[in-house]
Residue, then its C-alpha position, 0 to 999 in steps of 0.5 A: x935925230x931931231x933937227x936942233x940936235x943936228x944943228x949942234x953937230x954941225x955947229x962943230x964942222x968947219x966946211x970947206x968946198x972941195x967942188x962947186x957942188x960942196x954943201x957949205x954951210x950947216x943950213x945947206x946940210x940941213x936943207x937936205x935932211x928931210x929928203x935924205x930921210x924920206x928916201x932912206x938914203x944920202x948921196x953926195x953926188x960929186x960933193x967932194x970930189x968931183x967924178x966920184x959919187x958915194x951912196x949911204x944908207x944908215x945901219x940902226x942898233x936895236x933901239x933903232x937909233x943910227x950907229x953907223x953907214x954902210x956905203x960905196x963910193x964910184x966913178x960918176x961915169x959908171x952910175x946911171x939911174x939904172x945903176x943908181x937905183x940897183x946901188x941903192x937897193x943893194x945898200x938898203x938891204x945889207x944896211x938893213x941885214x946887219x941892222x938886224x943881226x945888231x937887233x934892229x927891227x924894221x917895226x921899232x918905233x921910237x915909243x918902242x925903243x924907249x920901253x927897252x932901253x927903260x926910258x919910259 
């Protein structure tokens, strides 16, 4: 999803601060998306509830579009750097396995997806 489309989607969201760490605006969310895309996962570090952390990865369809997410939530007291890395690795592996069952191939490029969809 390009930034303009993401901004449009977020324009319909009512942002409410649940904790001091909550993202309070579309701009705040948009500012972290490049990092989320680069690392391949998103993270909620006590943004929704104090003491709770969540990690999530995308699930892709056969055209390379994100159609779902796979996440895990756990108490922050159980999450050191090693634990987080382990959970991220498990989530990525599982997200790719589900995506593959849906016809996704990691080598799918936007151009290939357009050809498969018949839009080129």
